[in-house]
Z-matrix of the N, CA and C atoms (Angstrom, degrees):
N
C 1 1.444
C 2 1.528 1 110.03
N 3 1.328 2 115.94 1 -40.35
C 4 1.469 3 119.23 2 178.80
C 5 1.524 4 110.78 3 -63.40
N 6 1.321 5 117.10 4 -40.73
C 7 1.463 6 120.34 5 179.51
C 8 1.518 7 110.51 6 -61.24
N 9 1.309 8 117.11 7 -43.70
C 10 1.460 9 120.59 8 -179.53
C 11 1.518 10 110.32 9 -66.31
N 12 1.317 11 116.64 10 -44.02
C 13 1.479 12 119.22 11 177.19
C 14 1.524 13 110.75 12 -57.68
N 15 1.315 14 116.25 13 -38.26
C 16 1.459 15 120.71 14 -178.11
C 17 1.519 16 114.04 15 -82.61
N 18 1.320 17 117.35 16 -1.35
C 19 1.462 18 120.71 17 178.67
C 20 1.513 19 114.50 18 84.42
N 21 1.322 20 117.33 19 8.15
C 22 1.466 21 121.29 20 -179.41
C 23 1.524 22 109.18 21 -90.91
N 24 1.323 23 115.82 22 80.37
C 25 1.463 24 119.82 23 -176.32
C 26 1.526 25 112.85 24 -103.29
N 27 1.302 26 118.08 25 -1.34
C 28 1.459 27 121.70 26 177.30
C 29 1.516 28 112.94 27 82.09
N 30 1.306 29 115.14 28 171.81
C 31 1.462 30 121.26 29 -176.30
C 32 1.520 31 113.49 30 -88.48
N 33 1.326 32 118.10 31 -17.23
C 34 1.459 33 120.39 32 -173.32
C 35 1.526 34 113.30 33 -114.94
N 36 1.314 35 117.22 34 6.35
C 37 1.464 36 123.00 35 173.16
C 38 1.523 37 113.90 36 63.09
N 39 1.316 38 118.33 37 18.47
C 40 1.457 39 122.53 38 -179.73
C 41 1.527 40 110.99 39 -64.22
N 42 1.309 41 116.84 40 -32.07
C 43 1.459 42 120.25 41 -177.78
C 44 1.528 43 111.51 42 -57.54
N 45 1.323 44 116.76 43 -34.93
C 46 1.466 45 120.50 44 -178.52
C 47 1.531 46 110.84 45 -67.75
N 48 1.327 47 117.48 46 -34.72
C 49 1.461 48 120.65 47 177.62
C 50 1.529 49 110.52 48 -66.17
N 51 1.312 50 115.95 49 -36.39
C 52 1.462 51 120.52 50 177.76
C 53 1.528 52 110.86 51 -68.96
N 54 1.309 53 116.89 52 -39.55
C 55 1.465 54 120.82 53 177.79
C 56 1.522 55 110.11 54 -61.96
N 57 1.317 56 116.70 55 -40.77
C 58 1.466 57 121.08 56 -178.52
C 59 1.526 58 112.12 57 -61.95
N 60 1.328 59 117.74 58 -22.54
C 61 1.466 60 121.97 59 -179.31
C 62 1.530 61 112.46 60 -85.58
N 63 1.310 62 117.20 61 -8.56
C 64 1.463 63 121.01 62 -175.77
C 65 1.520 64 111.68 63 -72.89
N 66 1.322 65 114.51 64 162.36
C 67 1.456 66 120.04 65 172.70
C 68 1.524 67 107.40 66 -72.35
N 69 1.315 68 117.43 67 128.10
C 70 1.467 69 119.51 68 -179.19
C 71 1.521 70 111.61 69 -57.85
N 72 1.321 71 115.52 70 137.67
C 73 1.462 72 121.04 71 176.64
C 74 1.522 73 108.35 72 -147.26
N 75 1.309 74 115.39 73 159.98
C 76 1.463 75 120.61 74 179.18
C 77 1.527 76 110.45 75 -60.70
N 78 1.321 77 116.53 76 -40.62
C 79 1.469 78 119.26 77 -178.20
C 80 1.523 79 111.12 78 -61.06
N 81 1.334 80 116.76 79 -46.15
C 82 1.464 81 119.92 80 178.25
C 83 1.526 82 110.84 81 -66.95
N 84 1.310 83 116.78 82 -45.35
C 85 1.459 84 120.21 83 -177.14
C 86 1.518 85 112.67 84 -57.97
N 87 1.314 86 116.49 85 -48.45
C 88 1.469 87 119.36 86 -178.04
C 89 1.522 88 111.97 87 -74.13
N 90 1.330 89 118.18 88 -32.10
C 91 1.465 90 120.10 89 175.38
C 92 1.526 91 109.92 90 -61.69
N 93 1.324 92 116.51 91 -48.49
C 94 1.462 93 119.99 92 -178.94
C 95 1.523 94 111.45 93 -66.02
N 96 1.313 95 117.25 94 -39.47
C 97 1.467 96 119.65 95 177.40
C 98 1.536 97 110.08 96 -60.67
N 99 1.314 98 116.83 97 -41.91
C 100 1.466 99 120.51 98 178.47
C 101 1.519 100 112.28 99 -61.92
N 102 1.307 101 116.99 100 -36.43
C 103 1.464 102 120.38 101 177.93
C 104 1.525 103 110.13 102 -65.19
N 105 1.317 104 116.84 103 -38.15
C 106 1.472 105 119.24 104 177.76
C 107 1.523 106 111.56 105 -62.65
N 108 1.314 107 117.60 106 -28.17
C 109 1.466 108 121.81 107 178.63
C 110 1.529 109 112.70 108 -83.94
N 111 1.309 110 116.06 109 -10.06
C 112 1.467 111 120.79 110 -172.89
C 113 1.526 112 112.41 111 -81.36
N 114 1.319 113 113.96 112 177.85
C 115 1.465 114 120.03 113 177.01
C 116 1.534 115 111.77 114 -98.71
N 117 1.323 116 116.04 115 22.65
C 118 1.462 117 119.33 116 176.38
C 119 1.521 118 109.26 117 -61.67
N 120 1.319 119 117.27 118 159.71
C 121 1.465 120 120.70 119 179.59
C 122 1.533 121 111.56 120 -56.59
N 123 1.319 122 114.31 121 152.86
C 124 1.457 123 121.60 122 -176.91
C 125 1.530 124 112.53 123 -51.81
N 126 1.329 125 118.66 124 -48.12
C 127 1.467 126 120.00 125 -175.94
C 128 1.525 127 112.15 126 -64.98
N 129 1.328 128 117.96 127 -32.79
C 130 1.465 129 119.68 128 173.74
C 131 1.519 130 110.02 129 -62.98
N 132 1.335 131 116.52 130 -46.59
C 133 1.464 132 120.04 131 -179.59
C 134 1.531 133 111.00 132 -65.20
N 135 1.325 134 117.31 133 -39.35
C 136 1.464 135 121.65 134 179.44
C 137 1.533 136 110.69 135 -60.88
N 138 1.334 137 116.73 136 -50.23
C 139 1.465 138 120.07 137 -178.60
C 140 1.532 139 111.44 138 -70.25
N 141 1.311 140 116.59 139 -31.51
C 142 1.466 141 120.85 140 173.32
C 143 1.525 142 109.48 141 -62.35
N 144 1.327 143 116.82 142 -43.64
C 145 1.463 144 120.89 143 178.26
C 146 1.523 145 110.35 144 -60.07
N 147 1.313 146 116.97 145 -40.15
C 148 1.463 147 121.08 146 177.57
C 149 1.527 148 110.03 147 -58.20
N 150 1.325 149 116.26 148 -47.98
C 151 1.465 150 120.75 149 -178.89
C 152 1.526 151 111.24 150 -64.14
N 153 1.326 152 117.26 151 -44.43
C 154 1.461 153 119.85 152 -178.09
C 155 1.525 154 111.20 153 -66.25
N 156 1.314 155 117.57 154 -42.78
C 157 1.462 156 120.07 155 178.23
C 158 1.534 157 110.95 156 -61.69
N 159 1.323 158 116.83 157 -36.51
C 160 1.469 159 120.47 158 177.25
C 161 1.526 160 110.80 159 -66.47
N 162 1.326 161 117.32 160 -44.60
C 163 1.466 162 120.44 161 179.26
C 164 1.519 163 111.56 162 -62.08
N 165 1.317 164 116.13 163 -35.39
C 166 1.466 165 121.11 164 -179.03
C 167 1.527 166 112.97 165 -84.21
N 168 1.321 167 116.62 166 -11.88
C 169 1.471 168 121.38 167 -171.37
C 170 1.527 169 109.23 168 54.50
N 171 1.316 170 115.05 169 43.23
C 172 1.465 171 122.76 170 -175.47
C 173 1.523 172 110.16 171 -102.15
N 174 1.315 173 115.75 172 126.24
C 175 1.465 174 121.00 173 178.23
C 176 1.523 175 111.50 174 -114.72
N 177 1.316 176 116.67 175 10.58
C 178 1.466 177 121.09 176 -177.50
C 179 1.529 178 112.60 177 -71.08
N 180 1.321 179 117.75 178 -25.34
C 181 1.454 180 122.25 179 -175.25
C 182 1.519 181 111.30 180 -127.13
N 183 1.315 182 115.39 181 154.28
C 184 1.459 183 122.78 182 165.11
C 185 1.529 184 106.18 183 -94.20
N 186 1.303 185 117.11 184 153.16
C 187 1.461 186 121.41 185 -177.30
C 188 1.530 187 112.54 186 -54.28
N 189 1.311 188 116.61 187 -42.61
C 190 1.460 189 120.96 188 -177.64
C 191 1.526 190 111.27 189 -62.32
N 192 1.327 191 117.11 190 -28.49
C 193 1.464 192 121.08 191 -179.97
C 194 1.522 193 112.67 192 -71.40
N 195 1.338 194 116.40 193 -9.42
C 196 1.456 195 121.38 194 179.87
C 197 1.525 196 112.78 195 -115.72
N 198 1.311 197 117.10 196 -5.70
C 199 1.465 198 118.78 197 -171.38
C 200 1.519 199 115.00 198 -128.94
N 201 1.312 200 118.85 199 -19.38
C 202 1.467 201 121.21 200 -176.82
C 203 1.530 202 110.18 201 -77.36
N 204 1.308 203 115.61 202 169.17
C 205 1.468 204 121.28 203 178.66
C 206 1.521 205 109.58 204 -101.33
N 207 1.321 206 116.16 205 79.31
C 208 1.455 207 120.07 206 176.99
C 209 1.516 208 109.23 207 -144.58
N 210 1.316 209 116.97 208 164.30
C 211 1.474 210 120.56 209 -168.67
C 212 1.526 211 115.87 210 -57.68
N 213 1.315 212 119.54 211 -30.32
C 214 1.460 213 121.21 212 -176.36
C 215 1.526 214 113.84 213 -76.50
N 216 1.305 215 117.76 214 -18.82
C 217 1.466 216 120.26 215 -173.51
C 218 1.531 217 112.64 216 -60.75
N 219 1.337 218 120.57 217 -46.61
C 220 1.475 219 118.02 218 178.96
C 221 1.534 220 113.18 219 -58.44
N 222 1.308 221 117.21 220 -38.77
C 223 1.470 222 120.74 221 177.38
C 224 1.531 223 110.35 222 -64.87
N 225 1.312 224 116.77 223 -42.71
C 226 1.462 225 120.92 224 178.44
C 227 1.527 226 111.13 225 -64.40
N 228 1.336 227 116.64 226 -40.83
C 229 1.464 228 119.95 227 179.01
C 230 1.523 229 111.28 228 -65.23
N 231 1.312 230 117.44 229 -34.12
C 232 1.467 231 120.50 230 176.32
C 233 1.527 232 110.01 231 -65.24
N 234 1.313 233 116.99 232 -42.12
C 235 1.473 234 120.77 233 176.76
C 236 1.532 235 110.43 234 -64.13
N 237 1.333 236 115.63 235 -41.72
C 238 1.465 237 119.58 236 179.32
C 239 1.521 238 110.70 237 -64.31
N 240 1.320 239 117.11 238 -37.29
C 241 1.478 240 120.73 239 177.95
C 242 1.520 241 109.95 240 -56.84
N 243 1.322 242 116.72 241 -43.14
C 244 1.461 243 120.55 242 178.57
C 245 1.523 244 111.15 243 -63.26
N 246 1.318 245 117.23 244 -37.69
C 247 1.469 246 121.32 245 178.65
C 248 1.527 247 110.02 246 -66.98
N 249 1.332 248 116.67 247 -44.58
C 250 1.466 249 120.51 248 179.10
C 251 1.529 250 109.69 249 -62.36
N 252 1.330 251 116.88 250 -43.86
C 253 1.471 252 120.41 251 -179.96
C 254 1.520 253 111.52 252 -64.44
N 255 1.327 254 117.34 253 -37.66
C 256 1.467 255 119.03 254 -179.73
C 257 1.533 256 111.94 255 -68.86
N 258 1.336 257 116.11 256 -30.61
C 259 1.470 258 119.84 257 -179.76
C 260 1.530 259 111.98 258 -84.30
N 261 1.342 260 116.60 259 -40.48
C 262 1.469 261 120.52 260 -171.25
C 263 1.519 262 115.44 261 -113.24
N 264 1.319 263 117.84 262 -7.02
C 265 1.454 264 119.59 263 -175.46
C 266 1.518 265 110.64 264 85.16
N 267 1.329 266 116.95 265 -168.77
C 268 1.468 267 120.45 266 -176.88
C 269 1.529 268 111.39 267 -66.54
N 270 1.331 269 116.36 268 160.00
C 271 1.474 270 119.91 269 179.77
C 272 1.522 271 112.09 270 -54.50
N 273 1.340 272 114.38 271 143.80
C 274 1.466 273 120.38 272 179.10
C 275 1.517 274 110.16 273 -98.64
């Protein structure tokens, strides 16, 4: 978690696959949601979306719908925020 907070996600995005295997928790859910809102590089946000969708068992979105730079993404992120809040409660 510290590595992800610090932006040390590696060159091959393996860390995101490991995160996706974790037991879902509010701390992970809100951390990953915050990364999707950040200005991190696209591939970091894409793989983060993969991990968060796996933790949520959410099939409503494709990763690109939460990470690309296009007009629908903010609307999708707002919907995802509601899903994260319903599963984990308010941000920690």
